[in-house]
C-alpha positions as CSV (number, residue, x, y, z in Angstrom):
1,E,0.0,0.0,0.0
2,K,1.3,3.5,-0.9
3,V,0.4,6.8,0.7
4,L,1.0,10.3,-0.8
5,F,1.7,13.4,1.3
6,L,1.3,16.6,-0.8
7,I,2.6,20.0,0.4
8,N,3.1,23.0,-1.8
9,R,6.5,24.1,-0.4
10,K,9.9,22.8,-1.1
11,G,12.8,22.7,1.4
12,Y,12.6,22.4,5.2
13,S,11.0,25.5,6.5
14,L,11.2,29.3,6.8
15,L,13.5,30.7,9.5
16,Q,12.4,33.2,12.2
17,C,14.2,35.1,14.9
18,R,12.9,34.3,18.4
19,D,13.9,37.7,19.7
20,C,12.3,40.1,17.2
21,G,9.9,37.7,15.4
22,E,11.2,38.7,11.9
23,L,11.5,36.1,9.1
24,I,14.8,35.8,7.3
25,R,14.2,37.6,4.0
26,C,15.9,38.0,0.7
27,D,18.1,41.1,0.5
28,T,17.1,41.6,-3.2
29,C,13.3,41.3,-3.1
30,S,12.4,40.9,0.6
31,N,10.7,37.6,0.0
32,P,10.9,35.1,2.9
33,L,13.8,32.7,2.2
34,I,13.3,28.9,2.1
35,F,15.7,26.9,4.5
36,H,17.1,23.7,2.9
37,K,18.4,21.8,5.9
38,S,20.0,19.0,3.9
39,A,22.1,21.5,1.8
40,G,22.5,24.0,4.6
41,R,21.5,27.0,2.5
42,L,18.7,29.5,2.0
43,D,16.9,29.9,-1.4
44,C,14.6,32.7,-2.7
45,R,11.8,31.2,-4.8
46,L,11.1,34.6,-6.3
47,C,14.4,36.0,-7.6
48,M,16.4,32.7,-7.3
49,M,19.0,34.1,-4.9
50,K,20.9,31.5,-2.9
51,G,22.9,32.1,0.3
52,D,24.3,30.6,3.4
53,V,22.3,30.3,6.7
54,P,23.2,33.4,8.8
55,D,24.6,33.0,12.3
56,Q,22.4,35.8,13.6
57,C,19.3,37.8,12.7
58,P,19.9,40.5,10.1
59,S,17.3,42.7,11.8
60,C,18.3,42.6,15.5
61,A,21.5,40.5,15.6
62,G,19.8,37.9,17.7
63,V,21.3,34.4,17.6
64,S,18.2,32.4,18.2
65,L,16.8,31.3,14.8
66,H,14.1,28.6,14.6
67,A,12.2,26.8,11.9
68,V,8.6,27.9,11.2
69,G,6.2,26.2,8.8
70,A,7.1,23.0,6.9
71,G,8.2,21.9,3.5
72,T,8.9,18.6,1.9
73,E,12.1,18.0,3.8
74,R,10.5,18.7,7.2
75,I,7.5,16.5,6.5
76,R,9.8,13.6,5.5
77,E,11.8,14.0,8.7
78,E,8.6,14.1,10.9
79,I,7.1,11.1,9.1
80,E,10.2,9.0,9.3
81,N,10.6,9.8,13.0
82,L,7.0,9.0,13.7
83,L,6.6,5.8,11.6
84,G,10.2,4.6,11.5
85,Q,10.0,4.0,7.7
86,N,11.9,5.7,4.9
87,A,10.0,8.2,2.7
88,L,10.8,9.5,-0.8
89,V,10.5,13.2,-1.7
90,I,9.5,14.0,-5.3
91,E,9.9,17.5,-6.4
92,K,11.0,19.4,-9.5
93,D,14.7,19.4,-8.7
94,G,14.8,16.0,-7.2
95,G,16.6,14.2,-10.0
96,H,15.6,11.3,-12.3
97,S,18.3,8.7,-11.7
98,A,17.6,5.0,-12.1
99,E,17.9,4.6,-8.3
100,N,15.3,7.3,-7.7
101,I,12.9,5.9,-10.3
102,L,13.2,2.4,-8.7
103,F,12.7,3.8,-5.2
104,R,9.6,5.6,-6.4
105,E,8.1,2.3,-7.5
106,L,8.9,0.6,-4.2
107,A,8.6,3.3,-1.6
108,P,5.3,3.1,0.4
109,L,5.5,6.7,1.6
110,I,5.8,9.5,-1.0
111,I,6.1,13.2,-0.1
112,G,6.0,15.8,-2.8
113,T,4.9,19.1,-4.3
114,K,2.3,19.2,-7.1
115,Y,5.1,18.3,-9.4
116,A,4.8,14.7,-8.0
117,L,1.4,14.4,-9.6
118,R,2.6,15.0,-13.1
119,S,4.3,11.6,-13.4
120,E,1.9,9.5,-11.3
121,S,-0.5,7.1,-12.9
122,Q,-4.2,7.0,-11.9
123,H,-5.3,5.0,-8.9
124,Q,-1.8,4.3,-7.5
125,Y,-2.3,5.3,-3.8
126,S,-4.5,3.8,-1.2
127,A,-4.6,7.2,0.6
128,A,-3.5,10.7,0.0
129,L,-3.1,13.7,2.3
130,I,-3.1,17.4,1.2
131,L,-1.2,19.2,3.9
132,S,-1.7,22.9,4.9
133,I,-4.6,23.5,2.5
134,D,-5.1,26.8,4.2
135,D,-1.9,28.1,2.8
136,T,-3.1,27.4,-0.8
137,L,-6.5,29.0,-0.1
138,S,-5.0,32.2,1.3
139,Q,-2.6,32.9,-1.6
140,P,-3.0,36.5,-2.9
141,D,-4.8,35.5,-6.1
142,F,-8.5,35.6,-6.8
143,R,-8.2,32.2,-8.4
144,A,-6.6,30.6,-5.4
145,H,-9.9,28.8,-4.3
146,E,-10.5,27.6,-7.9
147,R,-6.9,26.1,-8.2
148,T,-7.3,24.4,-4.8
149,F,-10.5,22.7,-6.0
150,Q,-8.6,21.6,-9.2
151,D,-5.7,20.2,-7.1
152,I,-8.1,18.2,-5.0
153,V,-9.7,16.6,-8.1
154,Q,-6.3,15.9,-9.5
155,V,-5.1,14.2,-6.3
156,L,-8.3,12.1,-6.2
157,Q,-7.4,10.7,-9.6
158,C,-4.3,9.2,-8.0
159,V,-6.2,7.4,-5.2
160,K,-7.5,3.9,-5.7
161,P,-11.3,3.3,-5.7
162,G,-12.3,2.9,-2.0
163,G,-9.2,4.9,-0.9
164,T,-9.2,8.0,1.2
165,L,-8.2,11.6,0.7
166,F,-7.5,13.7,3.8
167,L,-7.4,17.5,3.8
168,Q,-5.4,19.3,6.6
169,T,-7.1,22.5,7.6
170,R,-7.6,24.7,10.7
171,N,-11.0,26.0,9.3
172,G,-13.0,22.8,8.9
173,R,-16.3,24.6,9.6
174,E,-15.9,27.2,6.9
175,P,-18.5,26.8,4.1
176,L,-15.8,26.9,1.5
177,V,-13.7,24.1,3.1
178,R,-16.9,22.0,3.5
179,S,-17.6,22.4,-0.2
180,L,-14.1,21.3,-1.1
181,A,-14.3,18.3,1.2
182,R,-17.6,17.2,-0.2
183,L,-16.6,18.0,-3.8
184,D,-19.8,20.1,-3.9
185,Y,-19.4,21.7,-7.3
186,D,-22.6,23.7,-7.2
187,G,-22.0,25.0,-3.7
188,F,-18.4,25.9,-4.6
189,I,-19.3,27.8,-7.8
190,A,-22.1,29.7,-6.0
191,H,-19.7,30.8,-3.2
192,E,-17.0,31.8,-5.7
193,F,-19.4,33.8,-7.9
194,E,-20.7,35.7,-4.9
195,Q,-17.2,36.5,-3.7
196,R,-16.0,37.7,-7.1
197,R,-19.1,39.8,-7.6
198,L,-18.6,41.6,-4.3
199,L,-14.9,42.2,-5.1
200,N,-15.4,42.9,-8.8
201,Y,-13.2,40.2,-10.2
202,P,-13.7,38.1,-13.4
203,P,-16.2,37.2,-14.8
204,F,-17.6,40.5,-13.5
205,C,-14.7,42.6,-14.8
206,R,-11.8,42.5,-17.2
207,L,-8.2,42.5,-16.0
208,V,-5.0,43.6,-17.6
209,R,-1.6,43.1,-15.8
210,L,1.0,45.6,-16.8
211,S,4.6,44.6,-16.1
212,V,6.9,47.7,-16.4
213,H,10.5,46.6,-16.5
214,Y,13.2,49.3,-16.1
215,A,16.8,49.8,-15.0
216,D,17.3,51.0,-11.5
217,N,17.0,54.7,-12.1
218,G,15.4,57.3,-9.7
219,K,14.1,59.5,-12.6
220,I,12.3,56.5,-14.2
221,A,10.7,55.6,-10.9
222,K,9.4,59.1,-10.5
223,R,8.0,59.1,-14.0
224,L,6.2,55.8,-13.4
225,D,4.8,57.1,-10.1
226,A,3.5,60.2,-11.9
227,L,1.8,58.0,-14.5
228,L,0.1,56.0,-11.8
229,Q,-1.3,59.2,-10.2
230,E,-2.7,60.2,-13.6
231,L,-4.3,56.7,-14.2
232,R,-6.0,56.8,-10.8
233,E,-7.8,60.0,-11.7
234,G,-10.0,58.1,-14.2
235,T,-12.8,55.7,-13.6
236,I,-10.8,52.5,-14.1
237,E,-9.5,50.8,-10.9
238,I,-5.8,50.6,-10.6
239,L,-4.1,48.1,-8.2
240,G,-0.4,48.3,-7.3
241,P,2.3,48.8,-8.1
242,L,4.1,45.7,-6.8
243,E,7.8,46.2,-7.1
244,L,9.7,43.0,-8.0
245,P,13.1,42.0,-9.4
246,S,12.9,42.0,-13.2
247,E,13.3,38.6,-15.0
248,R,14.1,40.4,-18.3
249,K,17.8,40.8,-19.4
250,G,19.0,44.3,-19.1
251,F,16.5,45.4,-16.5
252,S,16.8,45.4,-12.8
253,T,13.3,46.3,-11.5
254,C,9.7,45.5,-12.5
255,W,6.5,47.2,-11.5
256,Q,3.4,45.1,-11.7
257,I,0.2,47.0,-12.1
258,L,-3.3,45.5,-12.3
259,I,-6.0,47.3,-14.2
260,K,-9.7,46.4,-13.5
261,A,-12.3,47.7,-15.9
262,S,-15.9,46.9,-16.8
263,D,-15.1,45.8,-20.3
264,R,-12.1,44.5,-22.3
265,R,-12.0,47.5,-24.7
266,A,-11.5,50.1,-22.0
267,S,-8.8,48.1,-20.2
268,G,-7.1,47.2,-23.5
269,E,-7.0,50.8,-24.7
270,L,-5.5,52.0,-21.4
271,A,-2.8,49.3,-21.7
272,C,-2.0,50.2,-25.3
273,S,-1.7,53.9,-24.3
274,V,0.8,53.1,-21.6
275,Q,2.9,50.9,-24.0
276,K,2.9,53.7,-26.6
277,M,4.0,56.2,-24.0
278,F,7.2,54.3,-23.4
279,E,7.8,52.6,-26.7
280,R,10.7,54.9,-27.7
281,D,12.5,54.6,-24.4
282,R,14.8,51.6,-24.5
283,R,15.3,51.9,-20.7
284,I,11.7,50.8,-20.2
285,L,9.8,47.7,-21.4
286,V,6.1,47.5,-20.9
287,V,4.4,44.0,-21.2
288,A,0.6,43.7,-21.1
289,D,-1.1,40.5,-20.2
290,V,-4.9,40.6,-20.9
291,D,-7.0,38.4,-18.6
292,P,-3.9,36.9,-16.9
293,Y,-4.2,33.4,-15.4
294,W,-1.7,34.3,-12.7
295,I,-1.6,37.6,-10.8
């Protein structure tokens, strides 16, 4: 019999200072760093920065750092200590050696991220557990609930007929969680439509995400800030900006701006006008994503 433990976080955990309560964050983008205990390093999943584990807190110089939360490494450690049986971790960077492939076929306990589902055949597990489902539901994306429902259906396809799927949550009485646990499609859709209507998200509006990439220059930042002030004077709702490291070669910073409009034409015209405004400036690249699947 095989059991799957699914958690949407790689590594061991985050690191937190006991003295000031601050998480250890990336110096580049301020994203919390993932602690990889086996490798003894910290990784940023946003800008891909890698670094050593600090001896003290960068904020207060405290020396008492402890692990908070859990990733695949910590779940494996806890399960092996509890059950006294080896477990296999399957994640994107886990390797595809012949030994790993053989162990995957023989190992009774599998721990992985969603990547583990890509290579699994249907009805392989007698039981599956989706851990920390609250983390997935609380992601800052209006489609987070929708994707969680999709994940549950996908995991169910890996469970044998008569098997069991467990959901770990702290909010078992919430109507949304109950709909997920019962696979109540109608109840889930009704709840989602009402939430999106109240917050004016698709299908009740049109979205355009503008990614403005630029070199680290104070004048350009002021120019973009002035542009945002001008856009907010209109009737179209503007969310942001969110400042991130740029993934485009030759640019250091990216501003992500979300445009919400009542129809696609209005949001599209605004996005085009912003692109034309900067099309002759090689220091700035504006990328428009209409109705983005990820925000």
